[in-house]
KOLSE-678678 format. One line per 5 residues: number of its first residue (from 1); for each residue y, x, z of C-alpha. Coordinates in steps of 0.1 Angstrom, whole numbers, plus 5000, padded with zeros to 4 digits. Layout:
# KOLSE-678678
NUM) Y,X,Z  ...
# end
This chain:
# KOLSE-678678
1) 2382,6337,2874  2348,6320,2892  2327,6337,2864  2344,6370,2867  2342,6370,2903
6) 2303,6362,2902  2298,6391,2876  2319,6414,2896  2296,6407,2927  2266,6412,2906
11) 2276,6446,2890  2289,6459,2924  2254,6453,2941  2234,6465,2913  2253,6497,2906
16) 2255,6506,2943  2218,6505,2949  2205,6517,2915  2184,6484,2911  2185,6490,2876
21) 2161,6519,2876  2124,6518,2863  2113,6523,2900  2128,6493,2911  2101,6473,2892
26) 2075,6485,2916  2092,6469,2944  2074,6437,2941  2039,6455,2951  2029,6457,2987
31) 2027,6490,3003  1993,6506,3005  1973,6536,3019  1978,6532,3055  1953,6511,3078
36) 1973,6496,3105  1969,6469,3129  1992,6455,3158  1996,6429,3184  2023,6414,3205
41) 2018,6428,3241  2032,6422,3275  2032,6452,3303  2014,6444,3333  2034,6444,3366
46) 2019,6481,3373  2029,6495,3342  2060,6517,3344  2080,6510,3312  2110,6530,3324
51) 2095,6564,3314  2081,6558,3279  2050,6539,3267  2028,6523,3294  1990,6533,3294
56) 1970,6509,3268  1951,6498,3299  1981,6481,3313  1991,6463,3283  1977,6426,3277
61) 1978,6408,3243  2003,6377,3244  2020,6351,3225  2056,6354,3217  2083,6331,3200
66) 2117,6343,3184  2134,6314,3206  2154,6325,3234  2156,6361,3232  2148,6387,3257
71) 2126,6418,3257  2095,6419,3232  2065,6446,3233  2047,6454,3203  2017,6479,3200
76) 2010,6489,3162  1979,6513,3159  1974,6532,3124  1951,6564,3112  1962,6589,3086
81) 1939,6606,3066  1962,6637,3059  1995,6646,3068  2021,6619,3056  2058,6614,3052
86) 2062,6582,3068  2090,6554,3077  2087,6535,3108  2106,6497,3100  2104,6461,3108
91) 2087,6433,3089  2099,6398,3088  2134,6404,3105  2158,6430,3112  2178,6409,3137
96) 2176,6434,3165  2202,6444,3191  2180,6474,3204  2146,6490,3200  2126,6518,3213
101) 2098,6532,3192  2073,6557,3211  2048,6570,3190  2018,6584,3208  1987,6605,3191
106) 1950,6600,3202  1952,6619,3231  1981,6599,3245  2008,6623,3243  2043,6612,3229
111) 2050,6628,3194  2080,6609,3185  2106,6586,3202  2129,6567,3181  2160,6545,3190
116) 2182,6521,3172  2194,6486,3166  2223,6467,3155  2246,6483,3182  2237,6519,3172
121) 2260,6522,3141  2255,6560,3137  2216,6558,3137  2206,6550,3103  2181,6566,3080
126) 2185,6544,3052  2211,6520,3041  2207,6483,3057  2175,6489,3071  2162,6500,3104
131) 2137,6526,3090  2132,6559,3107  2115,6588,3090  2088,6606,3105  2060,6633,3095
136) 2027,6633,3111  1994,6652,3107  1963,6635,3100  1947,6614,3130  1950,6584,3152
141) 1985,6569,3164  1996,6545,3184  2033,6527,3184  2045,6509,3213  2080,6495,3206
146) 2103,6479,3230  2127,6452,3215  2157,6437,3232  2180,6409,3216  2200,6379,3229
151) 2178,6362,3202  2156,6365,3171  2159,6354,3138  2122,6358,3134  2096,6381,3149
156) 2105,6416,3139  2070,6436,3139  2071,6472,3135  2053,6483,3104  2046,6519,3089
161) 2052,6527,3053  2044,6556,3030  2081,6573,3025  2081,6570,2986  2068,6537,2985
166) 2090,6523,3011  2121,6542,2993  2112,6523,2960  2107,6489,2976  2137,6488,2997
171) 2162,6491,2964  2153,6455,2960  2164,6443,2994  2195,6463,2992  2204,6450,2957
176) 2199,6417,2969  2220,6418,2998  2249,6437,2980  2248,6412,2950  2246,6382,2975
181) 2276,6397,2994  2295,6402,2964  2288,6367,2951  2299,6353,2985  2332,6373,2984
186) 2340,6365,2948  2334,6327,2954  2355,6330,2988  2385,6347,2972  2383,6321,2941
191) 2383,6290,2960  2407,6301,2990  2429,6307,2961  2423,6275,2945  2429,6257,2980
196) 2461,6275,2986  2474,6264,2952  2460,6232,2949  2463,6222,2986  2428,6205,2987
201) 2407,6201,3015  2375,6204,2994  2385,6237,2982  2393,6248,3017  2365,6236,3035
206) 2341,6251,3008  2360,6285,3012  2356,6283,3050  2316,6277,3046  2313,6307,3024
211) 2334,6327,3047  2309,6317,3076  2279,6327,3056  2296,6358,3043  2303,6370,3078
216) 2267,6359,3089  2248,6375,3063  2268,6407,3063  2262,6412,3102  2224,6400,3101
221) 2215,6425,3071  2233,6454,3089  2262,6457,3062  2288,6454,3085  2276,6478,3115
226) 2264,6503,3086  2297,6502,3066  2324,6493,3095  2310,6501,3126  2310,6464,3137
231) 2283,6463,3165  2290,6425,3180  2257,6410,3179  2270,6373,3182  2287,6379,3146
236) 2251,6367,3133  2254,6333,3153  2290,6323,3157  2299,6322,3120  2268,6300,3113
241) 2278,6276,3142  2313,6273,3127  2301,6270,3090  2276,6243,3101  2302,6220,3111
246) 2325,6227,3081  2299,6218,3058  2299,6183,3069  2336,6179,3065  2330,6197,3028
251) 2303,6171,3017  2324,6140,3031  2354,6152,3010  2334,6164,2979  2319,6129,2977
256) 2348,6110,2987  2332,6094,3019  2357,6072,3039  2356,6046,3064  2364,6018,3036
261) 2340,6029,3011  2311,6045,3031  2316,6032,3065  2281,6042,3076  2281,6076,3062
266) 2315,6084,3073  2308,6072,3111  2275,6093,3108  2294,6123,3096  2319,6117,3125
271) 2292,6116,3151  2273,6149,3137  2307,6168,3136  2306,6160,3172  2272,6172,3178
276) 2277,6204,3158  2308,6209,3180  2293,6204,3211  2269,6236,3200  2299,6257,3205
281) 2304,6255,3244  2263,6254,3246  2261,6286,3228  2287,6303,3252  2268,6288,3284
286) 2233,6296,3271  2240,6323,3248  2202,6334,3242  2200,6300,3225  2226,6305,3201
291) 2206,6311,3170  2184,6280,3180  2216,6258,3180  2224,6275,3145  2191,6264,3132
296) 2195,6229,3146  2227,6228,3127  2215,6240,3094  2186,6212,3094  2214,6184,3106
301) 2238,6194,3076  2213,6200,3053  2197,6165,3059  2230,6149,3061  2240,6164,3028
306) 2208,6150,3011  2214,6112,3026  2252,6115,3013  2238,6127,2979  2212,6102,2975
311) 2234,6074,2985  2262,6081,2965  2240,6089,2932  2226,6056,2939  2261,6041,2930
316) 2265,6059,2900  2287,6086,2912  2279,6118,2888  2295,6144,2911  2272,6130,2939
321) 2242,6134,2916  2251,6170,2907  2256,6179,2943  2220,6162,2951  2206,6190,2928
326) 2223,6217,2946  2216,6203,2981  2180,6198,2974  2178,6234,2957  2191,6249,2990
331) 2172,6225,3015  2137,6234,3008  2141,6272,3015  2167,6269,3040  2143,6246,3061
336) 2113,6271,3054  2140,6301,3065  2147,6285,3100  2112,6275,3106  2088,6306,3096
341) 2084,6333,3121  2072,6363,3101  2069,6370,3062  2038,6381,3040  2058,6408,3023
346) 2066,6434,3051  2099,6447,3031  2114,6412,3025  2129,6396,3053  2134,6361,3065
351) 2169,6372,3062  2167,6378,3025  2149,6342,3021  2182,6326,3040  2205,6343,3019
356) 2187,6333,2986  2188,6297,2998  2224,6299,3006  2230,6317,2973  2215,6288,2955
361) 2236,6266,2972  2270,6282,2968  2261,6288,2932  2252,6254,2925  2280,6239,2945
366) 2303,6262,2923  2290,6245,2895  2296,6210,2910  2331,6222,2922  2338,6235,2887
371) 2329,6201,2872  2350,6181,2897  2378,6205,2891  2375,6200,2850  2372,6164,2855
376) 2404,6164,2875  2422,6185,2851  2407,6162,2822  2418,6131,2839  2454,6147,2845
381) 2454,6151,2807  2443,6119,2800  2465,6102,2824  2495,6123,2809  2486,6113,2773
386) 2482,6076,2788  2515,6079,2803  2530,6092,2771  2515,6065,2753  2524,6042,2778
391) 2562,6051,2778  2562,6047,2738  2545,6014,2740  2568,6006,2767  2595,6014,2748
396) 2583,5996,2716  2572,5965,2732  2606,5962,2750  2623,5956,2714  2597,5929,2707
401) 2612,5891,2714  2584,5884,2737  2560,5895,2762  2533,5919,2747  2503,5919,2774
406) 2468,5932,2786  2450,5906,2803  2414,5911,2819  2388,5888,2836  2361,5904,2854
411) 2326,5890,2853  2331,5879,2888  2359,5858,2873  2388,5879,2889  2422,5881,2871
416) 2444,5910,2864  2471,5920,2841  2469,5957,2835  2498,5959,2811  2529,5938,2806
421) 2560,5946,2788  2594,5946,2803  2605,5914,2787  2585,5898,2815  2611,5900,2837
426) 2635,5884,2813  2612,5856,2803  2591,5847,2839  2613,5864,2862  2586,5888,2877
431) 2585,5927,2872  2555,5944,2852  2548,5962,2883  2544,5929,2904  2521,5915,2879
436) 2501,5948,2878  2496,5947,2916  2489,5910,2919  2487,5885,2891  2492,5855,2915
441) 2528,5865,2909  2528,5854,2873  2503,5823,2880  2527,5809,2905  2552,5803,2879
446) 2531,5780,2858  2538,5744,2862  2513,5724,2882  2503,5701,2856  2494,5729,2832
451) 2477,5753,2855  2441,5737,2852  2444,5736,2814  2454,5773,2813  2424,5783,2834
456) 2400,5764,2817  2413,5777,2781  2410,5813,2794  2374,5808,2806  2363,5789,2771
461) 2380,5818,2754  2359,5847,2775  2326,5825,2770  2329,5822,2734  2351,5851,2725
466) 2375,5829,2705  2413,5833,2702  2431,5822,2732  2463,5799,2722  2483,5777,2748
471) 2514,5761,2753  2525,5757,2787  2553,5752,2811  2567,5778,2836  2592,5770,2863
476) 2615,5800,2871  2640,5799,2902  2667,5806,2883  2663,5797,2846  2643,5762,2858
481) 2614,5750,2834  2609,5769,2803  2583,5761,2777  2561,5793,2768  2533,5799,2739
486) 2506,5826,2744  2481,5838,2717  2457,5865,2725  2425,5881,2712  2392,5888,2733
491) 2369,5917,2734  2339,5925,2757  2338,5956,2776  2306,5975,2786  2306,5962,2820
496) 2313,5927,2811  2348,5924,2817  2366,5903,2792  2401,5918,2778  2426,5902,2760
501) 2454,5916,2740  2483,5892,2733  2518,5880,2731  2538,5853,2749  2570,5840,2733
506) 2596,5816,2747  2594,5782,2726  2616,5761,2749  2644,5758,2718  2614,5743,2693
511) 2597,5722,2719  2630,5704,2727  2637,5702,2691  2601,5688,2682  2609,5664,2714
516) 2642,5654,2698  2626,5649,2665  2599,5627,2681  2625,5609,2701  2645,5600,2671
521) 2615,5590,2652  2604,5565,2679  2638,5553,2691  2665,5533,2679  2699,5556,2671
526) 2721,5532,2685  2706,5517,2717  2680,5547,2722  2655,5518,2729  2621,5521,2713
531) 2622,5512,2677  2599,5491,2656  2572,5517,2651  2570,5528,2689  2569,5493,2698
536) 2539,5486,2674  2521,5513,2691  2527,5502,2727  2517,5465,2717  2484,5477,2702
541) 2477,5499,2733  2487,5469,2757  2466,5446,2740  2436,5470,2740  2440,5473,2777
546) 2442,5435,2781  2411,5431,2763  2393,5461,2786  2402,5444,2817  2406,5409,2811
551) 2444,5408,2817  2475,5390,2798  2503,5402,2779  2535,5384,2771  2559,5393,2741
556) 2595,5379,2738  2615,5377,2707  2655,5377,2717  2682,5371,2692  2719,5370,2704
561) 2738,5338,2696  2773,5342,2679  2768,5381,2673  2777,5377,2637  2812,5362,2648
566) 2819,5393,2670  2813,5414,2642  2832,5395,2617  2862,5392,2643  2862,5425,2659
571) 2843,5449,2637  2813,5466,2633  2821,5492,2661  2829,5469,2689  2799,5449,2678
576) 2776,5483,2681  2791,5490,2718  2781,5454,2727  2747,5459,2715  2744,5490,2737
581) 2753,5468,2768  2731,5441,2761  2702,5465,2758  2712,5481,2791  2713,5446,2812
586) 2680,5437,2793  2664,5469,2806  2675,5461,2844  2653,5431,2843  2622,5448,2837
591) 2597,5469,2853  2589,5505,2847  2557,5495,2829  2574,5469,2806  2593,5477,2771
596) 2623,5463,2755  2630,5475,2718  2656,5469,2691  2637,5456,2661  2671,5455,2640
601) 2704,5438,2637  2708,5417,2670  2672,5411,2673  2654,5425,2704  2618,5422,2718
606) 2604,5427,2750  2568,5434,2761  2551,5422,2795  2522,5441,2803  2494,5430,2830
611) 2512,5396,2838  2498,5367,2858  2506,5341,2834  2534,5320,2816  2551,5315,2848
616) 2560,5350,2853  2568,5356,2817  2592,5327,2818  2608,5339,2850  2620,5371,2833
621) 2629,5355,2802  2651,5333,2822  2667,5363,2841  2676,5381,2807  2690,5348,2795
626) 2713,5344,2824  2724,5379,2825  2735,5376,2789  2755,5345,2798  2776,5368,2818
631) 2810,5383,2801  2809,5418,2785  2840,5441,2785  2840,5460,2752  2869,5480,2746
636) 2894,5460,2765  2880,5425,2752  2859,5401,2772  2832,5388,2753  2810,5359,2758
641) 2776,5356,2739  2741,5337,2749  2706,5345,2738  2678,5326,2724  2643,5340,2736
646) 2608,5330,2722  2578,5338,2746  2544,5341,2735  2512,5350,2754  2479,5370,2748
651) 2455,5360,2746  2463,5321,2751  2486,5316,2718  2476,5348,2698  2443,5365,2690
656) 2459,5398,2677  2495,5416,2676  2503,5405,2643  2497,5368,2653  2514,5372,2687
661) 2548,5386,2671  2547,5358,2647  2542,5334,2675  2572,5346,2696  2592,5348,2665
666) 2586,5312,2657  2594,5302,2693  2627,5321,2692  2638,5302,2660  2630,5268,2678
671) 2651,5279,2708  2678,5288,2682  2672,5253,2662  2675,5236,2697  2713,5249,2702
676) 2706,5288,2717  2710,5301,2749  2677,5288,2761  2641,5299,2764  2610,5285,2743
681) 2573,5291,2752  2553,5292,2720  2527,5265,2716  2490,5272,2715  2482,5290,2684
686) 2453,5268,2673  2477,5240,2674  2502,5253,2651  2511,5227,2622  2499,5239,2589
691) 2533,5240,2573  2543,5265,2598  2520,5290,2587
# end
C-alpha cells in the first residue's frame, strides 16, 4: 500500500502538469533576454501611496527582513528592446497575502495595475503561481510593488519573465508541488490506516506530522486557494506549529525514549514539547511573528531528532541508525530553507526547497517505519514459531522423569533460567514462571551446605566450558530434603553469556540406598555399631591427629564375662538381644567424638580421642564396667553379667595402631585371668616380656 500511494502521487503530479514533455527539460535554465534591476524601497512621508505609485524621487532604498510581516515596497526597472509578452511574478517566495503591481512607463504614466495575493482566489493567470500576464511595447519601465502580509517566508522579489520561457519553467515547480502533495497524501492515508488498525502511537503521530506538512505546503504554494478557494493566510503557520510538537513525540515513540532507559533525552523531549506548545498562544498574541515561531520550532525538532538519533545509534539500535540518516538528510536543507531570504533561481522558491527537505524526511522515514513494521512482524512470526516450539518442547519435556532446563550466566555473573520444564514444580515446588522471573526462587531451595559448592561448580564450568555435574540437596516446604543430580553442557554466546542445556533428576532413593549399603558395610548388623573395618579407619585417623597435635589416644578392649553361659542357657536369640543392650549402655558413657565398635562375638572396643592421660581413660573404663554390673532385663529374664576391660594408651604404650590394639587386647586378657569384672591398664610396650610377643 505504501509503494502504491507514492507511485500514485508521482503519476498524479506528473500527468496533471505535463512534466513529462520535452519542454520541461529546459526548466532548469535561468530566464534571459530582459535587462532588469530592482531594490527594496520605502516611501518618504510626503509620498501619496493611496493613489498609485509614488514619484521615484519620494522613494528611498532600504533594508528589509521577512521577519514580522507588514508592508514592503519593491521597485523594479527593466528595458524592452521590442514589444514583448511578459509575465510579472515573484522570485524567492510566493507567501503573500496581498500585492499590487503598478507598471509605469518612462514618462511616468501608469500603464498597468495588477492586484492579487493569497486572499484573491479568483485572480490567477497561472496554476499555483502569482504570475500576471502583460504585453508591453519597447521602452523603459518601472514597476512599483506594494506587498502586505502578516509574515513572509522569504523576501518575495518581483521579477519579469518572457512569457514563453516562464511557461516552460513553471512546469517543473508545478510538478514538484503536486508530486510532493501526492506523496504527502499517500503517506498520510497509509499511516492513518496503520494507526487505526495497529493502534500504535508511532503510526498516529507520524500521520499527524505528515498532515501538518500537507496543510502547510498546500497553503503556502497556493494549491488550496487555487483549487478550493481557501484563503485563510494562517493555514501557512498553524499546521507547522502543531506538527513541530507532534514530531518530538514521534521521535520519542519511534526510538523508544522513556524515563527509565533514556531519562535525559526523555525529560529534554518533555521540556521541548512544553516550549513548542508555548508557541501556540504566543502566535495568537503576536500573529506577525507566527512564522518565526515555526522556524524556531523546525530548528528545535530537527536538532532534537539528531541528538536522539546519535545517542541511540551509539547504543547499537539499528532503527536509530536508519532514522539518523533520514533526519540528517532532512536537517541540512530544512535549516537552509528556514534561514535564507532569497533563491538564486527566480522560478524556484524557498517553499520548494522546504518541500524537498520534508519530502526527503518523510520518504526516508517511511523506509524507517517500514523496516520497523517489518521487524515487528518478523518478531511476531518468530515469537509465534518460538511459542509453538515452546509448547511442543514443554509437552515433550513434561513426559521426561526429571527437569529439562536452560540456564544462563551473563558476563557480569548474573544467573537466570530462561526455560524449565513443568516437572520443576513437582521436584522443587516452584513453578517455571517463578524461575523465569527470578532464579532466586530456585536457589533458595538449595541446602545451605551445598550452595557454595554449586556456585563454584557453575563458575568452573563456565570458565573451562566443561560439563557441569553436581549432586546436591534441596529442601522443600512439603517434601523436605531431597537429593538432586544435575548435568548440563555449556556453550558461549557471542555477547559472552554462558548458556547450559541440562537435566536434573531426583536421586534421593539411590542416595539412600548407597548410604544404607555404606552403613551396612561399615557397621555391625546386630548392634548397629561400627564394625572392624570402620573402627580401623577411625583409629588410623585418631592416631594421625594425635601425632599432628601432640595428643593422647586411649583404646579399650572389652569382653563380656559369662556371656557363653547366657547363650548356652537361654539361646542365641536372647544372647543377641543382650548384646544390643550392652552396646547401648556403653555408648551412654562416651563422648560424641568417641567410638565404640563390635569386633565380633561378645568383644567390643572403645576409642577415646584426645584424652589428657591414663587417669581419664581409666575413669571412663570404670564407668563402663560398673554399668555392665547392673542387671539387664531381656525378654522377661533378669540377667547379671560383668566385663573385663583392658586399656592401652598412645603413644606411651604403643607406637602404631597395630601395637595399640595388641597391647589393649593383652591387658583385657590379664583382666580376665585375674578373675574378670575389672579394668587393667597395659604396661609400657617397651617392658613387655619376650614370651608375650
